[in-house]
C-alpha positions as MATLAB code, in Angstrom:
seq = 'MVTARPVVTVREAVREYLEHLIVERGLAANTIESYRRDLRRYADMLAARGKTAVGGVRPADVAGFLASLRQGDENHPPLAAGSAGRAVVAVRGLHAFARAQGMTPDDPAREIAPPAPPRRLPKAITLREVERLLDAAGPVTGDDPRALRDRALLEFLYGTGARISEAVTLDVDDLDLAADPAVRLAGKGGKQRIVPVGSYAVRALEAYLVRARPALVARQVSASAAVFRNARGGRLTRQGAWGVLQAAARRAGVEGVSPHTLRHSFATHMLDGGADIRVIQELLGHASVTTTQVYTLVTVDKLREVYAASHPRALG';
ca = [
     -17.116  -24.080  -32.278;
     -19.866  -23.844  -29.528;
     -23.195  -24.534  -30.874;
     -25.763  -21.929  -30.010;
     -28.280  -23.213  -27.618;
     -31.973  -22.147  -27.361;
     -32.855  -18.947  -25.289;
     -31.686  -19.291  -21.783;
     -32.972  -16.873  -19.274;
     -30.589  -14.848  -17.139;
     -31.616  -16.818  -13.851;
     -31.038  -20.137  -15.799;
     -27.711  -18.951  -16.591;
     -27.224  -17.959  -13.016;
     -28.106  -21.305  -11.620;
     -25.829  -23.211  -13.928;
     -23.029  -20.696  -13.204;
     -23.295  -21.270   -9.565;
     -23.460  -25.043   -9.960;
     -20.496  -24.805  -11.957;
     -18.432  -22.769   -9.295;
     -19.699  -25.426   -6.898;
     -18.768  -28.504   -8.688;
     -16.114  -27.427  -11.110;
     -14.257  -24.781   -9.313;
     -14.941  -25.940   -5.744;
     -15.329  -22.376   -4.278;
     -15.968  -21.807   -0.598;
     -19.502  -21.873    0.722;
     -19.518  -18.309    1.655;
     -17.949  -17.048   -1.586;
     -20.804  -18.738   -3.397;
     -23.488  -17.360   -1.211;
     -21.970  -13.954   -1.858;
     -21.918  -14.644   -5.575;
     -25.632  -15.856   -5.292;
     -26.789  -12.650   -3.619;
     -25.121  -10.300   -6.148;
     -26.165  -12.242   -8.918;
     -29.906  -12.298   -7.635;
     -29.761   -8.631   -7.467;
     -28.318   -8.481  -11.069;
     -31.046  -10.653  -12.297;
     -33.699   -8.513  -10.485;
     -32.236   -5.211  -12.147;
     -32.348   -6.810  -15.661;
     -35.931   -7.956  -14.973;
     -36.770   -4.337  -14.113;
     -35.591   -3.422  -17.489;
     -37.301   -5.946  -19.457;
     -34.290   -8.146  -19.926;
     -35.209  -11.667  -19.053;
     -32.817  -13.475  -21.975;
     -29.318  -13.594  -20.874;
     -28.536  -13.058  -24.813;
     -30.344   -9.897  -24.617;
     -28.082   -8.331  -22.150;
     -25.893   -5.406  -23.480;
     -22.867   -3.666  -22.132;
     -25.164   -0.812  -21.090;
     -27.013   -2.961  -18.642;
     -23.945   -4.198  -17.094;
     -22.691   -0.457  -16.712;
     -25.877    0.379  -15.248;
     -25.764   -2.312  -12.683;
     -22.289   -1.300  -11.694;
     -23.695    2.371  -11.267;
     -26.605    1.092   -9.146;
     -23.992   -0.966   -6.865;
     -22.280    2.406   -6.060;
     -25.352    4.556   -5.861;
     -27.721    2.507   -4.285;
     -31.498    2.270   -5.155;
     -34.825    2.062   -3.437;
     -34.237   -1.482   -2.288;
     -30.334   -1.492   -1.606;
     -28.046    0.823    0.075;
     -24.802    1.923   -1.895;
     -21.874   -0.703   -1.664;
     -18.088   -0.014   -0.977;
     -15.955    0.014   -3.737;
     -14.660   -3.608   -2.602;
     -18.192   -5.308   -2.383;
     -19.118   -3.381   -5.379;
     -15.959   -4.954   -7.140;
     -16.821   -8.504   -5.965;
     -20.243   -8.051   -7.704;
     -18.917   -6.906  -10.901;
     -16.336   -9.989  -10.718;
     -19.616  -12.194  -10.188;
     -21.265  -10.664  -13.176;
     -18.135  -10.960  -15.543;
     -17.950  -14.488  -14.812;
     -21.442  -15.113  -15.313;
     -21.358  -13.817  -18.859;
     -17.956  -15.261  -19.722;
     -19.296  -18.672  -18.384;
     -22.496  -17.984  -20.665;
     -20.698  -17.298  -23.840;
     -18.440  -20.500  -23.278;
     -21.408  -22.543  -22.878;
     -23.055  -21.160  -26.121;
     -25.854  -19.462  -24.253;
     -25.090  -16.183  -26.282;
     -22.731  -15.256  -28.937;
     -21.470  -12.196  -26.898;
     -20.020  -11.048  -23.799;
     -21.360   -7.862  -22.553;
     -19.537   -7.613  -19.614;
     -15.784   -8.132  -20.975;
     -15.142   -4.277  -21.331;
     -16.680   -3.573  -17.815;
     -14.091   -3.128  -15.099;
     -14.553   -3.246  -11.321;
     -14.651    0.023   -9.638;
     -11.024    1.218   -8.461;
     -10.668    1.055   -4.679;
     -10.133    4.319   -3.138;
      -6.491    5.557   -2.795;
      -5.066    4.823    0.492;
      -3.246    7.925    2.136;
       0.006    6.995    3.411;
       0.422    6.776    7.178;
       2.762    9.415    8.558;
       3.133   10.385   12.170;
       3.970   13.631   13.749;
       7.263   15.228   14.174;
       6.796   15.122   18.013;
       5.911   11.247   17.616;
       9.082   10.764   15.467;
      11.075   12.302   18.030;
       9.673   10.132   20.752;
      10.313    7.052   18.521;
      13.817    7.962   18.114;
      14.609    8.607   21.567;
      12.971    5.301   22.512;
      15.321    3.491   20.032;
      18.131    4.321   22.307;
      20.651    7.176   23.024;
      23.455    8.327   20.598;
      25.725    8.412   23.789;
      26.829    5.192   25.479;
      28.228    1.848   24.580;
      25.423   -0.505   24.008;
      26.115   -1.712   20.401;
      22.263   -2.566   19.668;
      20.957    0.663   21.392;
      23.437    2.741   19.084;
      22.636    0.476   16.053;
      18.885    0.794   16.510;
      19.228    4.767   16.999;
      21.451    5.047   13.852;
      18.987    2.815   11.830;
      15.765    4.693   12.696;
      17.801    8.154   12.392;
      18.965    7.009    8.879;
      15.380    5.851    7.954;
      13.894    9.149    8.648;
      16.761   11.243    7.739;
      16.831    9.899    4.226;
      13.424    8.378    3.559;
      14.891    5.098    2.587;
      13.015    1.898    2.505;
      13.841   -0.502    4.938;
      15.073   -3.061    2.311;
      17.442   -0.305    1.134;
      18.780    0.360    4.628;
      19.564   -3.367    5.287;
      21.248   -3.743    1.948;
      23.414   -0.898    2.629;
      27.070   -1.382    2.675;
      29.911    0.877    4.261;
      31.291    1.824    0.901;
      27.655    3.311    0.016;
      27.980    6.080    2.833;
      30.032    9.377    2.582;
      29.762   11.089    5.822;
      32.288   13.741    5.220;
      31.998   17.331    4.250;
      28.747   16.782    2.223;
      27.260   13.603    3.902;
      25.282   11.433    1.237;
      24.388    7.912    0.728;
      24.085    5.773   -2.301;
      20.768    4.006   -2.275;
      19.844    1.080   -4.641;
      16.004    1.057   -5.243;
      13.621   -0.992   -6.783;
      14.948   -2.403  -10.122;
      18.505   -1.677   -8.850;
      18.187    1.839   -9.758;
      20.632    3.957   -7.826;
      20.106    7.159   -6.325;
      22.271    9.739   -4.210;
      20.437   11.106   -1.105;
      21.814   13.568    1.332;
      22.166   12.603    4.991;
      21.122   15.089    7.773;
      23.159   16.133   10.739;
      20.976   14.124   13.139;
      21.419   10.877   11.024;
      25.235   11.495   10.396;
      25.905   11.830   14.290;
      23.954    8.664   15.078;
      25.694    6.591   12.269;
      29.178    7.964   13.280;
      28.676    6.818   16.855;
      27.227    3.479   15.815;
      30.335    3.137   13.179;
      32.971    4.001   15.766;
      31.448    2.606   18.852;
      29.284   -0.405   18.257;
      29.685   -1.986   14.755;
      33.124   -2.973   15.491;
      31.891   -5.323   18.222;
      29.260   -6.752   16.218;
      31.472   -7.365   13.251;
      33.900   -9.204   15.681;
      31.039  -11.738   16.254;
      30.902  -12.888   12.603;
      33.708  -12.074    9.808;
      31.338  -12.668    7.032;
      29.089   -9.725    5.371;
      31.690   -7.400    6.691;
      30.557   -4.758    4.192;
      27.123   -4.428    5.856;
      26.463   -1.294    7.531;
      23.738   -2.596    9.951;
      24.590   -5.791   11.755;
      22.371   -8.183   13.944;
      23.284   -9.340   17.460;
      25.175  -12.292   15.863;
      27.302   -9.885   13.565;
      25.426  -10.880   10.249;
      23.803   -8.513    8.110;
      20.431   -7.133    9.627;
      17.448   -8.483    7.888;
      14.158   -6.762    7.029;
      12.290   -8.320    9.602;
      14.988   -7.673   12.198;
      14.846   -3.874   11.284;
      11.110   -4.126   11.398;
      11.550   -5.533   14.738;
      13.534   -2.800   15.955;
      11.036   -0.183   14.701;
       8.134   -1.936   16.411;
      10.117   -2.381   19.768;
      10.786    1.300   19.564;
       7.074    2.377   18.930;
       6.106    0.306   21.781;
       8.334    1.866   24.042;
       7.359    5.325   22.731;
       3.827    4.815   22.913;
       3.269    5.535   19.049;
       0.566    3.514   17.453;
       0.002    2.482   13.992;
       3.740    2.102   12.832;
       4.337    0.150    9.864;
       7.732   -0.637    7.949;
       7.218    2.472    5.736;
       6.111    4.550    8.583;
       9.261    6.870    8.802;
       9.581    7.023    4.814;
       6.126    8.335    4.694;
       6.795   10.698    7.529;
       9.987   11.974    5.755;
       8.096   12.677    2.657;
       5.134   14.208    4.384;
       7.209   16.717    6.550;
       9.407   17.539    3.586;
       6.202   18.780    1.777;
       4.952   20.436    5.001;
       8.347   22.162    5.029;
       7.888   23.460    1.391;
       9.811   21.082   -0.549;
       9.119   20.626   -4.248;
       7.381   17.527   -5.231;
       9.778   16.724   -7.864;
      12.584   17.023   -5.318;
      10.780   14.422   -2.997;
      10.155   12.142   -5.963;
      14.033   12.100   -6.542;
      14.748   11.587   -2.872;
      12.369    8.805   -2.736;
      13.422    6.909   -5.715;
       9.729    7.005   -7.630;
       9.777    6.475  -11.297;
       6.924    8.515  -11.728;
       5.887   11.773  -10.036;
       2.398   10.133   -9.819;
       3.343    8.035   -7.129;
       4.832   10.870   -5.016;
       1.748   13.102   -5.373;
      -0.382   10.737   -2.886;
       1.646   12.698   -0.348;
       0.191   16.023   -1.485;
      -3.428   14.765   -0.427;
      -1.979   14.314    3.059;
      -1.066   17.777    3.265;
      -4.098   19.069    1.599;
      -6.171   17.220    4.605;
      -3.565   18.953    7.110;
      -4.306   22.383    5.239;
      -8.188   21.871    5.335;
      -8.006   21.092    9.254;
      -5.757   24.046    9.835;
      -7.806   26.255    7.923;
     -11.183   24.959    9.788;
      -9.482   25.736   13.125;
      -7.818   28.992   12.387;
     -10.176   30.937    9.854;
     -12.832   33.163   11.773;
     -15.466   32.407    9.220;
     -14.591   28.657    8.181;
     -17.332   27.303   10.396;
     -20.568   28.862   11.153;
];
């Protein structure tokens, strides 16, 4: 049991806490300086409230500090969520340290959570950019094995909304390109789903499977079930698939492309076309519709842009 110490001021607690971070934790100098700045602001705010003893701080004081970080005050501009979060982490660490050292019997910051970072909207590209990207991957005609593979891979990713990891683990038996083309995808946690395959992707896959894959398979007999093969005949890796996407993006002049770009574009374009959010959830393999609903934010932004550009009294 920790013996209670005489009354310790907030500024004394801050000094001891920073010394602890330097000596015991060995934090970087830049991190220490950021904590020092955040805790100085915290101590100033508490002093303005008449709170000088660390044992006199209450949860409402900590919550008030968090609010002041996001709203700003006469001496400080508002902080972004990331910077405010760092300051809250510093304050939580201070009070946990003070309690552990017997400066105070309570930890008033224990229940105070850092502000949640803003939700990042998925990056989607336009249909025209998708078409340029696919064309840059290679033609559906011809006999170049790598070009046929690259076109089939990107058509498959955009046509099904599959993750790159799902595409590279795909086996021939997972594909059914007959009357009602579909693919069986193994998503996160091994959960399987059946997704339709569109005619453009079917055409590219058939060209690859008939005219290119046999040549790649001949280079290495192992991993014979893999749909997408690398130049040596082995199963294409995630890094290899990512390289295919990057190379096509450079040739097409499409910027901001990530491993999930075609998946995000698939979902966004489906929503733009009127697809139900629950259908998109099933196609993407999301466990919760909440994950899928982030795409609706993208379309709402587009609706706002169209409204502002089209309605005669939208702007005045």
